[in-house]
N, C-alpha and C positions, 0 to 999 in steps of 0.2 A: 267314451263317456268320460267327462272331466270329473275328477274327485276333488272336492273342496278340502283345503287344509284343516278346517275345523273338524272334519270327519277323519281325514287321513292321519293326522298327527296322533290322536289317541289309539287308533288301531295299530299304527306302526309301533308305538311304545309297548302295547300289549304283546305284540309278536316278539319284540326284542327281549321282553322279560321271560320268554320261554327258553332263551338261550343259556343263561348261567346255570340252571340245574341240569341241562342236558349235555353240555360239553365237559370233558374231563379237565381237572385242574382248578376249579373254582369251588362251587358249592358241593360238588361230588367228592371233594377231598376229606370230608368229615370222618369217613371210616378209617382213614390212614393217618390221622393226626392225634396228637396227645397234648396234654397241658394247655397252655395259653392259646395255642393255635386252634385246638379243638373248640375252646370257648368262643373264639372269634368266628370260626365257621358256623357254629350254632347261632351266633348273633346275626350273621349274614343271612342265614336261613329265615330268621325272624323278620329281618328287614325285607327280604324278598317276599314273604307272605303278606306283610302289610302293604308293600308297594303294589303287588299284584292284585290284591283285593281292592285297593284304592283305584287302580287303573281300570278295573272292570266294573266299578260302581259309578255309573253316570250321574253324579250328584255332587254338590259342593263338599260333602263329607269325603267323598272319594278323591276329589282334587287335593284336599288338605292332606289326606293319608299318603297319596302318591308323592306329593311335593316334599313331605317330611321324610319319607322312608327312602326314596331313591338316592339322594346324596349319601346316605349311610351305606346303602348297598354298594355304591361305587367304591367308597373308601375301603369297605371290608373285602370286596372282591379283589381289589388291588393288594390288600394286606395279606390275603391267604393265597394269592396266585403263586403257582410253583414254577413259573417261567416257561411253561409248555405253550404250544400253539393254542390249545384249548383254553387255557387260562387267559391268554391275550384276547381271544375271541369273546369269551364270556365277560371280561371286564369292559371291553369296547362296547359290547351290546348294552351293558348297564350304563355306561357313560352316555351313549346316544339316547337311551330311554330317559335319563335324567335331563338331558338337554331339551328333549321334546316336552317333558312335563313342565318345564319353566317357560314355555312359549305362550304367547297370548292366544293362539288358536286352540291349544290344548285346554287352557283354562276356560275359554269361551264355550267349548263343547260341554264341559261339566256343569257350569252354572246354568246354561240354557236347558240342559237335560233335566234339571231339577225345578224348572218353571211350572207354574200352575196355569191351566187354561189358555187364555189368550195372551199371557205375558210374553214379553220378549226382553231378555236380560243381556246386559253388556257388563263384563267384569271391569272394575276400576283399578287403575294402577296403584302400586304400593307408594304411599307418601314417603318422601325422603327422610323425615325425622324418625320413621319407624323401621328403617333398614337395619340399623345396628341393634335396637332392642329385639327385633325379630330373629336375628342371627343368634343373639345371646340366649333368647328363649329356646330356640331350636337346640343349641348346645346343652342347655340345662336339661332338656328332655332326653337327648340322645346319649350324651357322654356317660352318665351313670349306668345306663342299660348295657352299653358296650363294655365298660369296665367291669361290671358285675359278671358278665359272661366270661370275660377273660380271666378274672380271678377264680371263678368257679372251675373253669377248665384247668387252671394251675393248681387246684387243690386247696385254695385259701377260702374255706367255708365262711369264716367270720367276716373277712373283707367283702366277699360276695353278698352275704346277708345284709351288711350295713349299706352297701351300694344299692342293693335291691330295694331296701326301705326308702332310700333317697329317691330312687327312680319312681317309686309309687307316688311319692309326693309330687314329683314333676309331672307324672302322667295325670294326676288329679287336677292340676292347675294350668299347665302350659298349653295342652292341645286346644282348649277352649279359646285361649287368647290367639293362637295361631289361626284357628278356624275363622275368626272374625274377618281375616283378610280375604277369605273365600266367599264372604257374604257381603261384599261391598259392590253394589250394582247400580247402574242406571237402567231403569225398567220402563218399558212402554206397556201401558195397560189401556183398556177401553176408555177409562176416564181421563187419560192424558199421559203424563210421565211422572215417575217417582224416582227420587234419589234415595236409595236404600243404603245408608252408610253410617253406622254408629260410631265410626272413628271421627267423622267430620261433623256429624249432626246429632243434636240431643234427641231429635225425633225425625222420623222419615219425612221427606219433603215432597208433597203432591203438587205437581205443576199441571193445571188443567188446560192452560192456553199457551203453548209455546209458539210464538210468532216466527222465530227463525232459529236455526242451529248451524253454526259454522266455526271454523278455527278461530280462536280468539286473537284479535289484534294486540299489538304490544302495548298500546295505550288504553286498554279496556279499563273501565271502572266497575266491572262486575265483582260480586262477592266471590272470592276464590275459595272453593271447597277442595282443591286438589292437594293442598299441603305440600307444594313443591314437587309433586310427582313429575317424572321426566316426560319429555315430549310436549308437543303443542296441545293445550287443552281445548275443549270445545266450549264455546260460549252459547248458552241458551238464553235468548232474549224473549221475554214474556209479554203478553198482551196486557196484563194487569199486574200491579205490584203484589208481592208475596212477602210474608214474614219468615225469615230464616233464623234458626237457633243454632249457631255453630258451637262446637265443643271447645273446651279450653285450648286444645291443640291448635285448632283453626284460628281461634282468637289471637294466640301468640304469633302464629306464622303470618296470617293475613292482616294482623293489626286491626281487627274489627271488634265490635261489641258483642255482648251475649244475645242481643236481639237486633237483627238488621232487616229493614224493609227495602226491598230492591226489585228491579225489573229485569235483572240479568245475573246469572251465576256461571261459574266455571266448574267443569268436571273433566276428569281425565280417563276416559275408557281406554282399555288396552287395545281395542281395534276401532279407533274413531271413524275410519272410512266406512265401516259397515253399519254405523248407528243410523237407525231409521229405515233400514232396508227390510 
């Protein structure tokens, strides 16, 4: 029986996440650590819990949680590793799980699992202008939490309290912004197709009559909703013109107006070869 990567990748990541708590030398070292090291191990446990819950939650929320927490788990497993074979195995398992979580197949499983009824969703690629802001936002979310645990373990109650307050501010604002990236989809519905992307569009775009869908030629004149996302975009040619309301980001990148009437648009699904199947 052939196992599809969209199913295999999440299950492999879930199994890999079982390794760090079980092998000696990584998360299990919390009982034998003191000071800052104890705080880092405690934070590693927190990252593991968030990553594991996310990996087992087949929903865009789970995708956001797993992709935010797994890189932190990797860094902290490496930081607290004691050099033993167990610590190497545990850290390697965390690295592999993080790599799988970043894959298109992993993301596709989570966004489709959260679909309603007859919907079929395809996750859209991250726009190039959002790569750096996303990284900065992730650091603002993660760094104060890790530093607070480290200072708390070292006995600096005041420093830990201040950073905990900062982390609460980050938790209140940053996750919602990061979660937007897990809610950018091309969707097939009974009424046609929908571009669900509040990064590129002021309002979701319903396409009732898509005449053709194929990799975009270099000289296309379609309205570009990809925002320079990597890879070859798909060009959706419509049987009738539609009005598109791009966001300010798309207007700057694609050099278009706030309201465009067009018969073709460009989108960038993470798995373009599977669109329409």
